[in-house]
FIMAR-14409 format. One record per atom (N, C-alpha, C, O, CB): y, x, z; atom name; residue number from 0; residue in three letters. Coordinates in steps of 0.05 Angstrom, whole numbers. Glycine has a CB too. Example, Ala and Ser with C-alpha at 12.3 -4.5 7.8 and 13.67 -1.06 7.14 Angstrom:
// FIMAR-14409
+--------+--------+--------+------+-----+------+
!     py !     px !     pz ! site ! pos ! code !
+--------+--------+--------+------+-----+------+
!   -114 !    264 !    156 !    N !   0 !  ALA !
!    -90 !    246 !    156 !   CA !   0 !  ALA !
!    -66 !    264 !    156 !    C !   0 !  ALA !
!    -66 !    285 !    169 !    O !   0 !  ALA !
!    -89 !    226 !    181 !   CB !   0 !  ALA !
!    -45 !    257 !    142 !    N !   1 !  SER !
!    -21 !    273 !    143 !   CA !   1 !  SER !
!      1 !    258 !    157 !    C !   1 !  SER !
!     23 !    268 !    161 !    O !   1 !  SER !
!    -12 !    282 !    114 !   CB !   1 !  SER !
+--------+--------+--------+------+-----+------+
***
This chain:
// FIMAR-14409
+--------+--------+--------+------+-----+------+
!     py !     px !     pz ! site ! pos ! code !
+--------+--------+--------+------+-----+------+
!    191 !    169 !   -149 !    N !   0 !  UNK !
!    187 !    166 !   -125 !   CA !   0 !  UNK !
!    166 !    143 !   -113 !    C !   0 !  UNK !
!    149 !    146 !    -95 !    O !   0 !  UNK !
!    212 !    163 !   -118 !   CB !   0 !  UNK !
!    171 !    123 !   -128 !    N !   1 !  UNK !
!    149 !    103 !   -119 !   CA !   1 !  UNK !
!    120 !    118 !   -121 !    C !   1 !  UNK !
!    106 !    111 !   -102 !    O !   1 !  UNK !
!    149 !     76 !   -139 !   CB !   1 !  UNK !
!    109 !    133 !   -135 !    N !   2 !  UNK !
!     83 !    147 !   -148 !   CA !   2 !  UNK !
!     75 !    168 !   -119 !    C !   2 !  UNK !
!     53 !    172 !   -108 !    O !   2 !  UNK !
!     93 !    168 !   -183 !   CB !   2 !  UNK !
!     98 !    177 !   -115 !    N !   3 !  UNK !
!     99 !    190 !    -85 !   CA !   3 !  UNK !
!     94 !    178 !    -61 !    C !   3 !  UNK !
!     82 !    191 !    -43 !    O !   3 !  UNK !
!    120 !    199 !    -81 !   CB !   3 !  UNK !
!    103 !    156 !    -58 !    N !   4 !  UNK !
!    101 !    139 !    -39 !   CA !   4 !  UNK !
!     74 !    134 !    -37 !    C !   4 !  UNK !
!     61 !    141 !    -17 !    O !   4 !  UNK !
!    116 !    117 !    -42 !   CB !   4 !  UNK !
!     64 !    118 !    -61 !    N !   5 !  UNK !
!     42 !    101 !    -63 !   CA !   5 !  UNK !
!     15 !    127 !    -58 !    C !   5 !  UNK !
!     -6 !    122 !    -46 !    O !   5 !  UNK !
!     43 !     83 !    -97 !   CB !   5 !  UNK !
!     22 !    153 !    -67 !    N !   6 !  UNK !
!      0 !    184 !    -58 !   CA !   6 !  UNK !
!      7 !    177 !    -35 !    C !   6 !  UNK !
!     -4 !    157 !    -27 !    O !   6 !  UNK !
!      5 !    222 !    -69 !   CB !   6 !  UNK !
!     26 !    190 !    -17 !    N !   7 !  UNK !
!     31 !    185 !      6 !   CA !   7 !  UNK !
!     15 !    166 !     38 !    C !   7 !  UNK !
!      7 !    170 !     61 !    O !   7 !  UNK !
!     50 !    178 !     -3 !   CB !   7 !  UNK !
!     18 !    146 !     21 !    N !   8 !  UNK !
!      9 !    114 !     29 !   CA !   8 !  UNK !
!    -23 !    119 !     26 !    C !   8 !  UNK !
!    -35 !    113 !     47 !    O !   8 !  UNK !
!     23 !     86 !      4 !   CB !   8 !  UNK !
!    -37 !    127 !     10 !    N !   9 !  UNK !
!    -76 !    128 !      4 !   CA !   9 !  UNK !
!    -79 !    154 !      9 !    C !   9 !  UNK !
!   -103 !    158 !      7 !    O !   9 !  UNK !
!    -92 !    121 !    -32 !   CB !   9 !  UNK !
!    -60 !    185 !     17 !    N !  10 !  UNK !
!    -72 !    197 !     28 !   CA !  10 !  UNK !
!    -72 !    192 !     65 !    C !  10 !  UNK !
!    -83 !    207 !     81 !    O !  10 !  UNK !
!    -63 !    220 !     17 !   CB !  10 !  UNK !
!    -63 !    175 !     70 !    N !  11 !  UNK !
!    -60 !    155 !     96 !   CA !  11 !  UNK !
!    -82 !    137 !    107 !    C !  11 !  UNK !
!    -87 !    130 !    130 !    O !  11 !  UNK !
!    -40 !    136 !     92 !   CB !  11 !  UNK !
!    -93 !    131 !     83 !    N !  12 !  UNK !
!   -119 !    113 !     90 !   CA !  12 !  UNK !
!   -138 !    124 !    108 !    C !  12 !  UNK !
!   -148 !    146 !    108 !    O !  12 !  UNK !
!   -135 !    107 !     65 !   CB !  12 !  UNK !
!   -143 !    100 !    127 !    N !  13 !  UNK !
!   -169 !     98 !    138 !   CA !  13 !  UNK !
!   -190 !     79 !    123 !    C !  13 !  UNK !
!   -186 !     55 !    120 !    O !  13 !  UNK !
!   -167 !     88 !    166 !   CB !  13 !  UNK !
!   -217 !     97 !    111 !    N !  14 !  UNK !
!   -236 !     75 !    108 !   CA !  14 !  UNK !
!   -260 !     72 !    134 !    C !  14 !  UNK !
!   -263 !     86 !    154 !    O !  14 !  UNK !
!   -251 !     82 !     79 !   CB !  14 !  UNK !
!   -267 !     60 !    129 !    N !  15 !  UNK !
!   -297 !     46 !    143 !   CA !  15 !  UNK !
!   -317 !     32 !    130 !    C !  15 !  UNK !
!   -315 !     20 !    109 !    O !  15 !  UNK !
!   -292 !     26 !    162 !   CB !  15 !  UNK !
!   -337 !     35 !    143 !    N !  16 !  UNK !
!   -356 !     10 !    121 !   CA !  16 !  UNK !
!   -363 !     -9 !    144 !    C !  16 !  UNK !
!   -365 !     -5 !    168 !    O !  16 !  UNK !
!   -393 !     25 !    103 !   CB !  16 !  UNK !
!   -366 !    -33 !    129 !    N !  17 !  UNK !
!   -369 !    -59 !    146 !   CA !  17 !  UNK !
!   -391 !    -74 !    131 !    C !  17 !  UNK !
!   -396 !    -66 !    108 !    O !  17 !  UNK !
!   -341 !    -79 !    148 !   CB !  17 !  UNK !
!   -404 !    -91 !    139 !    N !  18 !  UNK !
!   -424 !   -114 !    129 !   CA !  18 !  UNK !
!   -451 !    -82 !    133 !    C !  18 !  UNK !
!   -455 !    -66 !    115 !    O !  18 !  UNK !
!   -414 !   -133 !     86 !   CB !  18 !  UNK !
!   -460 !    -81 !    151 !    N !  19 !  UNK !
!   -482 !    -60 !    158 !   CA !  19 !  UNK !
!   -479 !    -36 !    136 !    C !  19 !  UNK !
!   -501 !    -28 !    129 !    O !  19 !  UNK !
!   -513 !    -73 !    157 !   CB !  19 !  UNK !
!   -455 !    -24 !    124 !    N !  20 !  UNK !
!   -449 !     -1 !    107 !   CA !  20 !  UNK !
!   -454 !    -12 !     85 !    C !  20 !  UNK !
!   -469 !      3 !     74 !    O !  20 !  UNK !
!   -463 !     25 !    110 !   CB !  20 !  UNK !
!   -447 !    -37 !     68 !    N !  21 !  UNK !
!   -447 !    -43 !     42 !   CA !  21 !  UNK !
!   -431 !    -41 !     36 !    C !  21 !  UNK !
!   -435 !    -32 !     13 !    O !  21 !  UNK !
!   -453 !    -59 !     34 !   CB !  21 !  UNK !
!   -407 !    -44 !     39 !    N !  22 !  UNK !
!   -378 !    -46 !     37 !   CA !  22 !  UNK !
!   -362 !    -31 !     48 !    C !  22 !  UNK !
!   -368 !    -27 !     72 !    O !  22 !  UNK !
!   -369 !    -65 !     44 !   CB !  22 !  UNK !
!   -338 !    -18 !     40 !    N !  23 !  UNK !
!   -320 !     -8 !     53 !   CA !  23 !  UNK !
!   -293 !    -26 !     55 !    C !  23 !  UNK !
!   -287 !    -47 !     43 !    O !  23 !  UNK !
!   -317 !     17 !     42 !   CB !  23 !  UNK !
!   -283 !    -14 !     69 !    N !  24 !  UNK !
!   -257 !    -30 !     89 !   CA !  24 !  UNK !
!   -238 !    -13 !     93 !    C !  24 !  UNK !
!   -245 !      4 !    109 !    O !  24 !  UNK !
!   -264 !    -39 !    120 !   CB !  24 !  UNK !
!   -208 !    -10 !     82 !    N !  25 !  UNK !
!   -191 !      9 !     81 !   CA !  25 !  UNK !
!   -167 !      4 !     88 !    C !  25 !  UNK !
!   -157 !    -13 !     74 !    O !  25 !  UNK !
!   -191 !     18 !     61 !   CB !  25 !  UNK !
!   -154 !     12 !    106 !    N !  26 !  UNK !
!   -115 !      6 !    116 !   CA !  26 !  UNK !
!    -97 !     28 !    123 !    C !  26 !  UNK !
!   -107 !     49 !    131 !    O !  26 !  UNK !
!   -109 !    -12 !    145 !   CB !  26 !  UNK !
!    -72 !     23 !    121 !    N !  27 !  UNK !
!    -55 !     49 !    116 !   CA !  27 !  UNK !
!    -39 !     36 !    146 !    C !  27 !  UNK !
!    -29 !     14 !    152 !    O !  27 !  UNK !
!    -34 !     55 !     79 !   CB !  27 !  UNK !
!    -44 !     65 !    160 !    N !  28 !  UNK !
!    -27 !     59 !    183 !   CA !  28 !  UNK !
!      0 !     54 !    181 !    C !  28 !  UNK !
!     11 !     59 !    160 !    O !  28 !  UNK !
!    -27 !     79 !    199 !   CB !  28 !  UNK !
!     17 !     42 !    202 !    N !  29 !  UNK !
!     40 !     41 !    190 !   CA !  29 !  UNK !
!     58 !     16 !    173 !    C !  29 !  UNK !
!     81 !      7 !    173 !    O !  29 !  UNK !
!     35 !     59 !    176 !   CB !  29 !  UNK !
!     33 !     12 !    160 !    N !  30 !  UNK !
!     45 !    -16 !    141 !   CA !  30 !  UNK !
!     20 !    -46 !    144 !    C !  30 !  UNK !
!     -3 !    -50 !    136 !    O !  30 !  UNK !
!     46 !     -3 !     98 !   CB !  30 !  UNK !
!     34 !    -56 !    155 !    N !  31 !  UNK !
!     24 !    -74 !    170 !   CA !  31 !  UNK !
!     21 !    -95 !    150 !    C !  31 !  UNK !
!     37 !   -104 !    134 !    O !  31 !  UNK !
!     41 !    -80 !    194 !   CB !  31 !  UNK !
!    -12 !   -106 !    155 !    N !  32 !  UNK !
!    -25 !   -128 !    131 !   CA !  32 !  UNK !
!    -28 !   -112 !    103 !    C !  32 !  UNK !
!    -27 !   -126 !     82 !    O !  32 !  UNK !
!     -2 !   -156 !    124 !   CB !  32 !  UNK !
!    -32 !    -87 !    101 !    N !  33 !  UNK !
!    -40 !    -71 !     83 !   CA !  33 !  UNK !
!    -75 !    -64 !     89 !    C !  33 !  UNK !
!    -87 !    -49 !    104 !    O !  33 !  UNK !
!    -21 !    -46 !     85 !   CB !  33 !  UNK !
!    -80 !    -81 !     73 !    N !  34 !  UNK !
!   -119 !    -74 !     71 !   CA !  34 !  UNK !
!   -130 !    -80 !     47 !    C !  34 !  UNK !
!   -119 !    -92 !     29 !    O !  34 !  UNK !
!   -139 !    -94 !     91 !   CB !  34 !  UNK !
!   -152 !    -71 !     48 !    N !  35 !  UNK !
!   -170 !    -75 !     25 !   CA !  35 !  UNK !
!   -201 !    -77 !     22 !    C !  35 !  UNK !
!   -207 !    -57 !     35 !    O !  35 !  UNK !
!   -165 !    -57 !     11 !   CB !  35 !  UNK !
!   -220 !    -86 !     16 !    N !  36 !  UNK !
!   -247 !    -78 !     21 !   CA !  36 !  UNK !
!   -254 !    -73 !    -15 !    C !  36 !  UNK !
!   -239 !    -75 !    -33 !    O !  36 !  UNK !
!   -267 !   -106 !     41 !   CB !  36 !  UNK !
!   -282 !    -68 !    -15 !    N !  37 !  UNK !
!   -293 !    -65 !    -43 !   CA !  37 !  UNK !
!   -327 !    -48 !    -35 !    C !  37 !  UNK !
!   -336 !    -36 !    -16 !    O !  37 !  UNK !
!   -266 !    -42 !    -64 !   CB !  37 !  UNK !
!   -337 !    -54 !    -59 !    N !  38 !  UNK !
!   -366 !    -51 !    -50 !   CA !  38 !  UNK !
!   -367 !    -14 !    -61 !    C !  38 !  UNK !
!   -390 !     -5 !    -62 !    O !  38 !  UNK !
!   -393 !    -80 !    -70 !   CB !  38 !  UNK !
!   -356 !     -4 !    -65 !    N !  39 !  UNK !
!   -346 !     21 !    -73 !   CA !  39 !  UNK !
!   -324 !     38 !    -63 !    C !  39 !  UNK !
!   -301 !     31 !    -67 !    O !  39 !  UNK !
!   -341 !     19 !    -93 !   CB !  39 !  UNK !
!   -331 !     64 !    -49 !    N !  40 !  UNK !
!   -295 !     70 !    -34 !   CA !  40 !  UNK !
!   -285 !     67 !    -62 !    C !  40 !  UNK !
!   -266 !     51 !    -61 !    O !  40 !  UNK !
!   -283 !    108 !    -14 !   CB !  40 !  UNK !
!   -289 !     76 !    -91 !    N !  41 !  UNK !
!   -271 !     82 !   -108 !   CA !  41 !  UNK !
!   -261 !     45 !   -115 !    C !  41 !  UNK !
!   -243 !     36 !   -130 !    O !  41 !  UNK !
!   -285 !    105 !   -137 !   CB !  41 !  UNK !
!   -272 !     37 !   -106 !    N !  42 !  UNK !
!   -267 !     -3 !   -123 !   CA !  42 !  UNK !
!   -243 !     -1 !    -91 !    C !  42 !  UNK !
!   -221 !    -12 !    -94 !    O !  42 !  UNK !
!   -313 !    -42 !   -121 !   CB !  42 !  UNK !
!   -247 !      9 !    -69 !    N !  43 !  UNK !
!   -234 !     -2 !    -48 !   CA !  43 !  UNK !
!   -210 !      7 !    -49 !    C !  43 !  UNK !
!   -191 !     -7 !    -43 !    O !  43 !  UNK !
!   -245 !      0 !    -23 !   CB !  43 !  UNK !
!   -206 !     36 !    -57 !    N !  44 !  UNK !
!   -179 !     53 !    -63 !   CA !  44 !  UNK !
!   -169 !     47 !    -85 !    C !  44 !  UNK !
!   -146 !     56 !    -87 !    O !  44 !  UNK !
!   -180 !     81 !    -63 !   CB !  44 !  UNK !
!   -178 !     35 !   -106 !    N !  45 !  UNK !
!   -160 !     21 !   -128 !   CA !  45 !  UNK !
!   -144 !     -5 !   -118 !    C !  45 !  UNK !
!   -121 !    -12 !   -124 !    O !  45 !  UNK !
!   -180 !     11 !   -152 !   CB !  45 !  UNK !
!   -164 !    -17 !   -100 !    N !  46 !  UNK !
!   -148 !    -50 !    -92 !   CA !  46 !  UNK !
!   -131 !    -41 !    -78 !    C !  46 !  UNK !
!   -109 !    -52 !    -83 !    O !  46 !  UNK !
!   -163 !    -76 !    -75 !   CB !  46 !  UNK !
!   -129 !    -19 !    -56 !    N !  47 !  UNK !
!   -117 !    -20 !    -33 !   CA !  47 !  UNK !
!    -87 !     -3 !    -49 !    C !  47 !  UNK !
!    -64 !     -1 !    -40 !    O !  47 !  UNK !
!   -137 !     -3 !     -6 !   CB !  47 !  UNK !
!    -99 !      5 !    -73 !    N !  48 !  UNK !
!    -67 !     27 !    -83 !   CA !  48 !  UNK !
!    -45 !     -3 !   -100 !    C !  48 !  UNK !
!    -21 !     -5 !   -105 !    O !  48 !  UNK !
!    -79 !     65 !   -120 !   CB !  48 !  UNK !
!    -66 !    -20 !   -105 !    N !  49 !  UNK !
!    -46 !    -50 !   -116 !   CA !  49 !  UNK !
!    -44 !    -66 !    -94 !    C !  49 !  UNK !
!    -25 !    -81 !    -97 !    O !  49 !  UNK !
!    -61 !    -71 !   -142 !   CB !  49 !  UNK !
!    -56 !    -70 !    -74 !    N !  50 !  UNK !
!    -41 !    -73 !    -45 !   CA !  50 !  UNK !
!    -18 !    -69 !    -32 !    C !  50 !  UNK !
!     -2 !    -83 !    -19 !    O !  50 !  UNK !
!    -51 !    -62 !    -32 !   CB !  50 !  UNK !
!    -19 !    -43 !    -40 !    N !  51 !  UNK !
!      1 !    -28 !    -16 !   CA !  51 !  UNK !
!     28 !    -25 !    -54 !    C !  51 !  UNK !
!     47 !    -10 !    -51 !    O !  51 !  UNK !
!    -20 !     20 !      7 !   CB !  51 !  UNK !
!     27 !    -38 !    -79 !    N !  52 !  UNK !
!     48 !    -37 !    -89 !   CA !  52 !  UNK !
!     63 !    -57 !    -94 !    C !  52 !  UNK !
!     86 !    -57 !   -103 !    O !  52 !  UNK !
!     45 !    -27 !   -105 !   CB !  52 !  UNK !
!     44 !    -86 !    -83 !    N !  53 !  UNK !
!     45 !   -117 !    -83 !   CA !  53 !  UNK !
!     67 !   -111 !    -56 !    C !  53 !  UNK !
!     90 !   -116 !    -61 !    O !  53 !  UNK !
!     10 !   -139 !    -78 !   CB !  53 !  UNK !
!     62 !   -100 !    -31 !    N !  54 !  UNK !
!     69 !    -94 !    -13 !   CA !  54 !  UNK !
!    102 !    -87 !    -14 !    C !  54 !  UNK !
!    122 !    -99 !     -7 !    O !  54 !  UNK !
!     51 !    -75 !     -7 !   CB !  54 !  UNK !
!     99 !    -72 !    -22 !    N !  55 !  UNK !
!    131 !    -52 !    -22 !   CA !  55 !  UNK !
!    146 !    -67 !    -41 !    C !  55 !  UNK !
!    169 !    -72 !    -32 !    O !  55 !  UNK !
!    130 !    -16 !    -36 !   CB !  55 !  UNK !
!    139 !    -80 !    -70 !    N !  56 !  UNK !
!    150 !    -89 !    -80 !   CA !  56 !  UNK !
!    153 !   -122 !    -65 !    C !  56 !  UNK !
!    175 !   -132 !    -70 !    O !  56 !  UNK !
!    141 !    -82 !   -104 !   CB !  56 !  UNK !
!    141 !   -135 !    -51 !    N !  57 !  UNK !
!    164 !   -152 !    -37 !   CA !  57 !  UNK !
!    173 !   -149 !    -18 !    C !  57 !  UNK !
!    190 !   -166 !    -10 !    O !  57 !  UNK !
!    161 !   -171 !    -32 !   CB !  57 !  UNK !
!    168 !   -127 !     -3 !    N !  58 !  UNK !
!    191 !   -119 !      8 !   CA !  58 !  UNK !
!    214 !   -115 !      2 !    C !  58 !  UNK !
!    233 !   -125 !     14 !    O !  58 !  UNK !
!    190 !   -106 !     16 !   CB !  58 !  UNK !
!    218 !    -99 !    -19 !    N !  59 !  UNK !
!    233 !    -90 !    -34 !   CA !  59 !  UNK !
!    255 !   -127 !    -40 !    C !  59 !  UNK !
!    278 !   -135 !    -36 !    O !  59 !  UNK !
!    211 !    -72 !    -62 !   CB !  59 !  UNK !
!    233 !   -135 !    -50 !    N !  60 !  UNK !
!    255 !   -161 !    -65 !   CA !  60 !  UNK !
!    269 !   -174 !    -46 !    C !  60 !  UNK !
!    290 !   -185 !    -51 !    O !  60 !  UNK !
!    241 !   -187 !    -81 !   CB !  60 !  UNK !
!    253 !   -175 !    -16 !    N !  61 !  UNK !
!    258 !   -193 !      8 !   CA !  61 !  UNK !
!    281 !   -178 !     24 !    C !  61 !  UNK !
!    295 !   -188 !     41 !    O !  61 !  UNK !
!    230 !   -198 !     29 !   CB !  61 !  UNK !
!    282 !   -147 !     11 !    N !  62 !  UNK !
!    311 !   -135 !     30 !   CA !  62 !  UNK !
!    294 !   -128 !     53 !    C !  62 !  UNK !
!    310 !   -124 !     71 !    O !  62 !  UNK !
!    340 !   -160 !     41 !   CB !  62 !  UNK !
!    265 !   -123 !     65 !    N !  63 !  UNK !
!    257 !   -110 !     88 !   CA !  63 !  UNK !
!    252 !    -83 !     81 !    C !  63 !  UNK !
!    242 !    -73 !     61 !    O !  63 !  UNK !
!    236 !   -123 !    100 !   CB !  63 !  UNK !
!    260 !    -74 !    103 !    N !  64 !  UNK !
!    255 !    -36 !    103 !   CA !  64 !  UNK !
!    230 !    -33 !     92 !    C !  64 !  UNK !
!    213 !    -48 !    101 !    O !  64 !  UNK !
!    253 !    -19 !    136 !   CB !  64 !  UNK !
!    221 !    -18 !     75 !    N !  65 !  UNK !
!    196 !     -3 !     66 !   CA !  65 !  UNK !
!    194 !     22 !     93 !    C !  65 !  UNK !
!    214 !     37 !     93 !    O !  65 !  UNK !
!    199 !     12 !     29 !   CB !  65 !  UNK !
!    178 !     25 !    110 !    N !  66 !  UNK !
!    168 !     44 !    121 !   CA !  66 !  UNK !
!    163 !     77 !    116 !    C !  66 !  UNK !
!    144 !     83 !    102 !    O !  66 !  UNK !
!    152 !     35 !    126 !   CB !  66 !  UNK !
!    174 !     89 !    123 !    N !  67 !  UNK !
!    174 !    115 !    118 !   CA !  67 !  UNK !
!    146 !    123 !    118 !    C !  67 !  UNK !
!    133 !    117 !    138 !    O !  67 !  UNK !
!    190 !    130 !    135 !   CB !  67 !  UNK !
!    133 !    138 !     98 !    N !  68 !  UNK !
!    118 !    160 !    106 !   CA !  68 !  UNK !
!    121 !    192 !     97 !    C !  68 !  UNK !
!    129 !    200 !     75 !    O !  68 !  UNK !
!     95 !    153 !     99 !   CB !  68 !  UNK !
!    115 !    201 !    111 !    N !  69 !  UNK !
!    117 !    244 !    110 !   CA !  69 !  UNK !
!    145 !    240 !     90 !    C !  69 !  UNK !
!    147 !    246 !     66 !    O !  69 !  UNK !
!     78 !    270 !     84 !   CB !  69 !  UNK !
!    162 !    231 !    104 !    N !  70 !  UNK !
!    191 !    234 !     92 !   CA !  70 !  UNK !
!    199 !    217 !     68 !    C !  70 !  UNK !
!    221 !    220 !     57 !    O !  70 !  UNK !
!    195 !    263 !     83 !   CB !  70 !  UNK !
!    178 !    194 !     57 !    N !  71 !  UNK !
!    175 !    185 !     39 !   CA !  71 !  UNK !
!    189 !    160 !     39 !    C !  71 !  UNK !
!    180 !    150 !     60 !    O !  71 !  UNK !
!    153 !    186 !     33 !   CB !  71 !  UNK !
!    206 !    143 !     28 !    N !  72 !  UNK !
!    202 !    117 !     27 !   CA !  72 !  UNK !
!    218 !    101 !     -3 !    C !  72 !  UNK !
!    223 !    113 !    -24 !    O !  72 !  UNK !
!    212 !    106 !     57 !   CB !  72 !  UNK !
!    223 !     73 !      4 !    N !  73 !  UNK !
!    225 !     69 !    -32 !   CA !  73 !  UNK !
!    252 !     48 !    -12 !    C !  73 !  UNK !
!    251 !     35 !      8 !    O !  73 !  UNK !
!    187 !     48 !    -61 !   CB !  73 !  UNK !
!    271 !     55 !    -30 !    N !  74 !  UNK !
!    304 !     37 !    -22 !   CA !  74 !  UNK !
!    299 !     20 !    -48 !    C !  74 !  UNK !
!    289 !     25 !    -70 !    O !  74 !  UNK !
!    343 !     59 !    -22 !   CB !  74 !  UNK !
!    311 !     -4 !    -33 !    N !  75 !  UNK !
!    319 !    -24 !    -55 !   CA !  75 !  UNK !
!    344 !    -14 !    -67 !    C !  75 !  UNK !
!    364 !     -4 !    -57 !    O !  75 !  UNK !
!    323 !    -55 !    -45 !   CB !  75 !  UNK !
!    334 !    -23 !   -101 !    N !  76 !  UNK !
!    353 !    -10 !   -118 !   CA !  76 !  UNK !
!    371 !    -47 !   -126 !    C !  76 !  UNK !
!    358 !    -68 !   -130 !    O !  76 !  UNK !
!    332 !     13 !   -151 !   CB !  76 !  UNK !
!    397 !    -46 !   -125 !    N !  77 !  UNK !
!    400 !    -84 !   -126 !   CA !  77 !  UNK !
!    390 !    -90 !   -153 !    C !  77 !  UNK !
!    372 !   -106 !   -156 !    O !  77 !  UNK !
!    436 !    -99 !   -123 !   CB !  77 !  UNK !
!    405 !    -74 !   -181 !    N !  78 !  UNK !
!    394 !    -82 !   -203 !   CA !  78 !  UNK !
!    364 !    -91 !   -204 !    C !  78 !  UNK !
!    357 !   -111 !   -217 !    O !  78 !  UNK !
!    399 !    -63 !   -220 !   CB !  78 !  UNK !
!    341 !    -71 !   -188 !    N !  79 !  UNK !
!    309 !    -78 !   -193 !   CA !  79 !  UNK !
!    308 !   -106 !   -172 !    C !  79 !  UNK !
!    295 !   -126 !   -179 !    O !  79 !  UNK !
!    282 !    -48 !   -181 !   CB !  79 !  UNK !
!    323 !   -106 !   -150 !    N !  80 !  UNK !
!    317 !   -135 !   -135 !   CA !  80 !  UNK !
!    326 !   -160 !   -148 !    C !  80 !  UNK !
!    324 !   -182 !   -137 !    O !  80 !  UNK !
!    329 !   -136 !   -107 !   CB !  80 !  UNK !
!    337 !   -155 !   -170 !    N !  81 !  UNK !
!    359 !   -178 !   -177 !   CA !  81 !  UNK !
!    335 !   -188 !   -195 !    C !  81 !  UNK !
!    328 !   -211 !   -193 !    O !  81 !  UNK !
!    393 !   -170 !   -194 !   CB !  81 !  UNK !
!    318 !   -169 !   -217 !    N !  82 !  UNK !
!    306 !   -168 !   -241 !   CA !  82 !  UNK !
!    277 !   -178 !   -222 !    C !  82 !  UNK !
!    265 !   -197 !   -232 !    O !  82 !  UNK !
!    309 !   -135 !   -261 !   CB !  82 !  UNK !
!    271 !   -171 !   -207 !    N !  83 !  UNK !
!    250 !   -185 !   -185 !   CA !  83 !  UNK !
!    251 !   -215 !   -176 !    C !  83 !  UNK !
!    231 !   -229 !   -173 !    O !  83 !  UNK !
!    253 !   -170 !   -158 !   CB !  83 !  UNK !
!    275 !   -225 !   -172 !    N !  84 !  UNK !
!    279 !   -245 !   -165 !   CA !  84 !  UNK !
!    285 !   -271 !   -180 !    C !  84 !  UNK !
!    289 !   -292 !   -168 !    O !  84 !  UNK !
!    291 !   -239 !   -152 !   CB !  84 !  UNK !
+--------+--------+--------+------+-----+------+
***
């Protein structure tokens, strides 16, 4: 389920140029604080995937709901949360 959520989040990402078009910036609407940048769009997308993963696991660990994207969400599993803390 997490991989589908990650793919859905990446599909919703918005990419822009920064610094006179020499760097890329990406964010995902609805995932507050999730953003990444990179020298290439590929680097930016890879970094964004890592940021989304860390952001989701921090929410799960802390018991904070993960927003739904395209009908998908990540619900905390008590055993997984215990392993993360």
